[in-house]
Backbone as CSV, one residue per row, in Angstrom:
resi,resn,N_x,N_y,N_z,CA_x,CA_y,CA_z,C_x,C_y,C_z
1,UNK,-2.950,13.837,26.590,-3.541,12.837,25.727,-3.246,13.182,24.273
2,UNK,-2.925,12.186,23.495,-2.630,12.415,22.090,-3.928,12.527,21.299
3,UNK,-3.832,13.188,20.160,-4.995,13.320,19.294,-5.317,11.959,18.693
4,UNK,-6.575,11.598,18.709,-6.976,10.291,18.203,-7.421,10.381,16.752
5,UNK,-7.267,9.271,16.060,-7.661,9.192,14.654,-9.166,9.047,14.546
6,UNK,-9.737,9.674,13.532,-11.144,9.414,13.264,-11.251,8.008,12.679
7,UNK,-12.417,7.426,12.823,-12.638,6.080,12.297,-12.400,6.052,10.785
8,UNK,-12.895,7.043,10.100,-12.758,7.093,8.645,-11.284,7.141,8.234
9,UNK,-10.497,7.985,8.899,-9.083,8.103,8.571,-8.364,6.800,8.887
10,UNK,-8.663,6.220,10.051,-8.040,4.960,10.457,-8.309,3.867,9.437
11,UNK,-9.572,3.719,9.029,-9.926,2.657,8.094,-9.282,2.869,6.724
12,UNK,-9.181,4.109,6.285,-8.513,4.393,5.011,-7.034,4.040,5.109
13,UNK,-6.417,4.395,6.230,-5.005,4.068,6.461,-4.829,2.548,6.527
14,UNK,-5.732,1.885,7.233,-5.666,0.427,7.344,-5.814,-0.228,5.974
15,UNK,-6.671,0.307,5.122,-6.838,-0.239,3.767,-5.543,-0.132,2.965
16,UNK,-4.857,1.013,3.091,-3.593,1.188,2.364,-2.529,0.220,2.886
17,UNK,-2.461,0.069,4.204,-1.493,-0.863,4.794,-1.839,-2.292,4.395
18,UNK,-3.127,-2.619,4.430,-3.571,-3.970,4.059,-3.160,-4.290,2.620
19,UNK,-3.321,-3.347,1.720,-2.927,-3.558,0.322,-1.416,-3.762,0.207
20,UNK,-0.648,-2.997,0.957,0.811,-3.132,0.919,1.257,-4.473,1.489
21,UNK,0.637,-4.896,2.577,0.966,-6.194,3.169,0.585,-7.308,2.202
22,UNK,-0.580,-7.203,1.584,-1.012,-8.225,0.620,-0.042,-8.310,-0.542
23,UNK,0.437,-7.178,-1.028,1.425,-7.169,-2.108,2.696,-7.881,-1.675
24,UNK,3.143,-7.591,-0.450,4.350,-8.250,0.068,4.148,-9.755,0.188
25,UNK,2.987,-10.164,0.642,2.670,-11.600,0.754,2.658,-12.235,-0.633
26,UNK,2.020,-11.581,-1.591,1.947,-12.107,-2.953,3.341,-12.236,-3.575
27,UNK,4.178,-11.225,-3.351,5.519,-11.247,-3.925,6.400,-12.304,-3.266
28,UNK,6.186,-12.536,-1.983,7.001,-13.516,-1.258,6.597,-14.947,-1.606
29,UNK,5.323,-15.135,-1.934,4.835,-16.472,-2.287,5.111,-17.473,-1.182
30,UNK,5.615,-18.608,-1.571,5.895,-19.682,-0.617,7.028,-19.321,0.333
31,UNK,7.759,-18.267,0.026,8.887,-17.865,0.856,8.508,-16.812,1.890
32,UNK,7.228,-16.549,2.039,6.762,-15.541,2.988,7.150,-15.891,4.415
33,UNK,7.448,-14.883,5.180,7.876,-15.102,6.557,6.679,-15.172,7.502
34,UNK,6.930,-15.664,8.698,5.901,-15.682,9.730,5.440,-14.263,10.043
35,UNK,6.368,-13.293,9.964,6.026,-11.898,10.245,5.033,-11.370,9.216
36,UNK,5.231,-11.692,7.957,4.290,-11.272,6.913,2.903,-11.834,7.182
37,UNK,2.857,-13.105,7.522,1.571,-13.752,7.795,0.906,-13.100,9.009
38,UNK,1.673,-12.857,10.059,1.126,-12.224,11.260,0.614,-10.816,10.960
39,UNK,1.370,-10.043,10.197,0.939,-8.683,9.830,-0.338,-8.735,9.005
40,UNK,-0.401,-9.672,8.084,-1.566,-9.814,7.216,-2.812,-10.159,8.037
41,UNK,-2.679,-11.109,8.952,-3.814,-11.500,9.785,-4.239,-10.365,10.710
42,UNK,-3.265,-9.645,11.273,-3.586,-8.556,12.202,-4.358,-7.455,11.487
43,UNK,-3.879,-7.034,10.322,-4.526,-5.914,9.627,-5.926,-6.292,9.181
44,UNK,-6.136,-7.543,8.800,-7.488,-7.966,8.426,-8.413,-7.916,9.648
45,UNK,-7.939,-8.400,10.772,-8.751,-8.422,11.990,-9.062,-7.007,12.480
46,UNK,-8.030,-6.189,12.582,-8.213,-4.864,13.189,-9.121,-3.975,12.344
47,UNK,-9.113,-4.161,11.041,-9.973,-3.358,10.169,-11.438,-3.505,10.572
48,UNK,-11.819,-4.712,10.968,-13.215,-4.977,11.307,-13.522,-4.889,12.798
49,UNK,-12.495,-4.830,13.645,-12.741,-4.926,15.083,-12.135,-3.810,15.927
50,UNK,-11.698,-2.734,15.316,-11.101,-1.645,16.100,-12.171,-0.997,16.988
51,UNK,-11.763,-0.600,18.189,-12.700,0.007,19.141,-12.884,1.490,18.814
52,UNK,-14.134,1.882,18.609,-14.468,3.256,18.219,-15.464,3.827,19.221
53,UNK,-15.288,5.123,19.551,-16.213,5.827,20.439,-16.655,7.121,19.774
54,UNK,-17.771,7.640,20.258,-18.283,8.926,19.774,-17.659,10.020,20.638
55,UNK,-17.052,11.024,19.993,-16.404,12.106,20.720,-16.605,13.412,19.951
56,UNK,-17.268,14.344,20.566,-17.536,15.647,19.930,-18.175,15.488,18.551
57,UNK,-19.095,14.551,18.449,-19.815,14.353,17.197,-19.060,13.566,16.147
58,UNK,-17.888,13.057,16.486,-17.114,12.266,15.531,-16.834,10.892,16.123
59,UNK,-16.723,9.915,15.243,-16.338,8.573,15.687,-14.817,8.505,15.633
60,UNK,-14.202,8.232,16.783,-12.749,8.174,16.855,-12.301,6.817,17.383
61,UNK,-11.106,6.417,16.973,-10.525,5.159,17.425,-10.040,5.344,18.848
62,UNK,-10.498,4.489,19.735,-10.177,4.585,21.153,-9.235,3.457,21.566
63,UNK,-8.109,3.376,20.881,-7.152,2.312,21.171,-5.775,2.763,20.696
64,UNK,-5.009,3.346,21.613,-3.697,3.891,21.243,-2.732,2.821,20.765
65,UNK,-2.779,1.640,21.376,-1.869,0.561,20.971,-2.130,0.149,19.523
66,UNK,-3.394,0.102,19.149,-3.743,-0.291,17.779,-3.318,0.781,16.787
67,UNK,-3.564,2.037,17.104,-3.156,3.095,16.180,-1.634,3.152,16.069
68,UNK,-0.939,2.922,17.160,0.527,2.902,17.137,1.026,1.747,16.253
69,UNK,0.431,0.577,16.409,0.822,-0.583,15.587,0.530,-0.333,14.112
70,UNK,-0.608,0.292,13.829,-0.933,0.620,12.435,0.136,1.528,11.847
71,UNK,0.565,2.529,12.595,1.604,3.443,12.106,2.935,2.724,11.922
72,UNK,3.249,1.778,12.815,4.474,0.990,12.659,4.440,0.169,11.374
73,UNK,3.292,-0.433,11.095,3.156,-1.205,9.860,3.206,-0.297,8.638
74,UNK,2.630,0.878,8.742,2.678,1.834,7.631,4.126,2.193,7.311
75,UNK,4.937,2.372,8.348,6.351,2.652,8.123,7.069,1.436,7.543
76,UNK,6.806,0.271,8.105,7.478,-0.961,7.644,7.210,-1.225,6.169
77,UNK,5.954,-1.015,5.743,5.568,-1.296,4.363,5.561,-0.051,3.485
78,UNK,6.083,1.033,4.024,6.266,2.311,3.296,4.987,2.800,2.623
79,UNK,3.950,2.882,3.450,2.644,3.341,2.959,2.517,4.821,3.231
């Protein structure tokens, strides 16, 4: 099993990615792609709805697909 992100770390990372995606959307303006819009909507949703569990006294993100997608977006937007 891979090491899971703490909720605090995940949310901080998501905030940085969200800011980068928002900047890309703002810069693209009317020329923004469907991918930008999809990334923007996903990061807004996941920030508030990620699945978290209590583990060894810490709240950790219990969703490998979501953490993997967050890391992919972090790479895409160079966060």
